N, C-alpha and C positions, 0 to 999 in steps of 0.2 A: 504494500500500500504506500510505503514511504517512497519507493521508486516511481510510482505513478504520479504522486504529488510533485516530486522533483521534476519529472519529465514534463508535466503539465505547466509548471511554472517556467521551465526553460523554453517551452514552445510559445508561451504567452509573451515572454520577454523577446524572443526572436521575432515574433510577429510584429510587436511594437517597434523594434529596431528597424525591420524591413520597411514598415510603413513610413517611418521617419526618414529613411534614406531614399524613398521613391521620389522622383521629381514631382514637385507640387504644381498642380495646374492652377493657374490664376485666371480670373475672369478676363475676357477680352477688354481692351481699353475702351472707355466710353468717349463720347464727344467732348472735345475741349471747350473751354469757355468761349473761344472765338467761334467755334461751330455752333454752340448753343445760341449765340447772338442772332444767328440767321432765323431763329424761331420767331422773331418779331414779325416776319413776313408770312408766317403760316396762317391759314384761314382764308376767309372770303373778304375781298376788297372791292369797292366801287371807285372807278377812276373818272375824273372829269378834267378837261383842260383844252389847250389849243395846240395845233401842230401845223407845220409848214411842209409842203412836199419838197421844197428846197429852201436854202437860206434866202433866196430872192423872191419867193412867192408870199402872198399874204397868209396870215394865220387863219385857220378854220377850227371850229369846235370839234371835239371828239368826246365820246363816252366809252367806258369799258368796264370789264369786270375781270377779276383774277381769283384763282383758287390755288393756294400754296399748301403743300403738305410734305412731311418728311418722308424720304425714301426709308424703308425699314433699316434700322440701325442708327438713324438720326445723324448721319454724317453729311447728307446731301438734302437740299430742299428743292423740290420740283414744283414748278408753278405753270399753270395753264391760264392763258388770257384770251379774251375776246375784246376787240375794239371796233368801233364804228365811227368813221370820220372821213377826212378828205381822200384817204387811200382805199375807201370802201370797208368791207367787213374783213378784218385781219385776225387770224388766230395765231397764237404763238405758244411754244413750250420752251421753258428755260430751266436750267439746273444751276443752282448756286452751291459752291463748296468753299471750304477753307483748306488751303494746302499748308500744313504746319511746317514742312521742310523748307518751303520758300517764303513762308509767312506772308501769304497773299491770298485774297479771295479771288475766285474765278466765277464768271457769269457767262454761261454758254446758252445761246438762244437761237431757235429756228422758227421761222414764221411761214405763213401760207403764201407769202409773196416770193418764196424761194430764197430768202435771205438767211444767212447764218452769220452770227457774230460771236466772237470770244473776247471778253473784256476782263481786265485785271482790276481789282479793287482794294481799297484801304478804308479803314474806319477811324475817324478822329472825333471823339465825343459822340454827338448825335448825327454826324454827317458821314454818309457813305459816298465815296467817289470812285467811279469806274472809268477807265480809259481804254480806248481801242482804236484800231485803224478801221475806217469805213470806206466803202466804195460808193461814191455819188457821181452819177453821170460819167462813168468810166474814169473818174479821177479818185485816187486814194487820198484820203484826208484823215486827220486825227479827230476822234470823237471823245466827248466827255459826258458822262451821265451822273448827275448828283441827286442824292436822296437826302433830305433833311427831315429827321423824325421830329415832329412837333408835339406829339402826345402819344399815349399808349394806343390810340385808335386812329391817328392821322399822320400822314407824312406828305411833304411836297417834293416834287421831282422836276428836273430840268435836263433836257438833252441839248448839247451844243456841238457844233463842228468848228474846226479851226478854219479861219479864212486864209487866203494867200499871204496876208500880212502877219499872220500869227495870232490875231485876235480871235475871240470866241463869238460865234453867232448862234443864238438860240433857235432851235427848230422844233422844240416841244417843251411845254410847261404845263403843270397841273397839280392836282391834289388827289390823294387816295384816302378813302375813309373805310375803316373796318366795317363790314356789313353786319357782323354780329360778333360778340366777344368770343375769344378762343375758348374751346371746351364746351360750348353750348350747342 
């Protein structure tokens, strides 16, 4: 009986030692604070504003709606939008991400006009600034898209293109209002 008790104790100690030596599985890393900041744009939004077909045309009103939601894992925010304005009915899909290695946000958008744009972004306080190269009338120019968060339920936006002199010309301005609070 003494041998069985000694053997049982030895096996229990061996089992605990082997468990302690086994590689520990850790939970996969979660979204960083920078990635979590993109959650502001999740949910349903109503857009209103003005846009120009080119920097030299008069501005015309547009309206739109957006629905943003996290891709499973909460590292990417996917947004679908519909706008009605001087370019007709336009639908778009975009994916926003934060690249921790390069410490930059990316904004990748495709629309029903056959356009694709990839912009890089930074956040300073309540202002998100995106920059990209855009093709307008077969001319490549620099573009800048700025979002200013004005409250938990509203933000203002502006899209500009660089002129030949290096100044910025506004081609779109507007306001977004959250259609309903997140989580409802």
